C-alpha positions as CSV (number, residue, x, y, z in Angstrom):
1,X,0.4,8.4,-8.4
2,X,-3.5,9.2,-8.4
3,X,-4.4,12.8,-7.3
4,X,-7.4,11.4,-5.6
5,X,-5.3,8.8,-3.4
6,X,-3.3,9.7,-0.3
7,X,-2.3,8.0,3.1
8,X,-5.5,8.8,4.3
9,X,-7.6,7.7,1.6
10,X,-10.1,5.1,2.6
11,X,-9.1,1.4,1.8
12,X,-12.1,1.3,-0.9
13,X,-10.7,4.3,-2.9
14,X,-7.0,3.0,-2.7
15,X,-8.5,-0.5,-4.2
16,X,-10.1,1.3,-7.2
17,X,-7.1,3.2,-8.0
18,X,-5.0,0.1,-8.1
19,X,-7.6,-1.8,-10.2
20,X,-7.8,1.3,-12.4
21,X,-3.9,1.4,-12.6
22,X,-4.0,4.8,-11.1
23,X,-1.2,3.8,-8.6
24,X,0.9,0.5,-7.8
25,X,1.0,-1.3,-4.7
26,X,4.6,-0.3,-4.7
27,X,3.4,3.5,-4.7
28,X,0.8,3.0,-2.0
29,X,3.4,1.0,0.1
30,X,6.1,3.7,0.0
31,X,3.3,6.3,0.8
32,X,2.4,4.5,4.2
33,X,5.6,3.6,5.1
34,X,6.8,7.6,4.7
35,X,3.5,8.1,7.0
36,X,5.0,5.7,9.6
37,X,8.1,7.0,9.9
38,X,6.7,10.4,10.1
39,X,4.2,9.8,12.5
40,X,4.8,6.6,14.5
41,X,7.4,8.0,16.6
42,X,4.8,9.2,19.4
43,X,2.3,6.8,19.1
44,X,4.4,3.5,18.5
45,X,1.5,1.9,16.8
46,X,4.0,0.0,14.5
47,X,6.3,-2.0,16.8
48,X,8.2,-4.3,14.4
49,X,8.9,-2.8,11.1
50,X,9.1,-5.5,8.3
51,X,9.6,-3.3,5.3
52,X,11.7,-5.6,3.3
53,X,8.9,-8.2,3.5
54,X,6.2,-5.5,2.8
55,X,8.0,-4.4,-0.5
56,X,8.3,-7.9,-1.9
57,X,4.5,-8.5,-1.1
58,X,4.1,-5.3,-3.0
59,X,6.2,-6.1,-5.9
60,X,4.2,-9.7,-5.9
61,X,1.2,-7.6,-5.8
62,X,1.8,-5.6,-8.9
63,X,2.9,-8.3,-10.7
64,X,-0.2,-10.3,-10.2
65,X,-2.1,-7.2,-11.4
66,X,0.1,-7.1,-14.2
67,X,-1.0,-10.6,-15.3
68,X,-4.6,-9.6,-14.8
69,X,-5.0,-11.2,-11.3
70,X,-7.4,-9.4,-8.8
71,X,-8.1,-10.3,-5.2
72,X,-10.0,-8.7,-2.5
73,X,-7.5,-6.8,-0.9
74,X,-4.6,-7.2,-3.7
75,X,-2.1,-4.5,-3.0
76,X,-3.6,-2.8,-0.2
77,X,-1.0,-2.0,2.5
78,X,-2.1,-3.6,5.9
79,X,-0.9,-3.9,9.1
80,X,-1.8,-6.9,11.5
């Protein structure tokens, strides 16, 4: 993983690292899932955890990037 990207990096920095193939969508997701597990308890910001579907989406994003595809937020971990 890029030394310049961590769980507190900006979305712009994460997307730049994804596009440069310095980090994968799966790696970014796991970084964020770890942060959620460590910090979410007291604040309960993530109420419904759908990690399996998030992993599937990250794998699909990495596959798309491997085919040369790009999108505005392709591979960026997001909560809605």
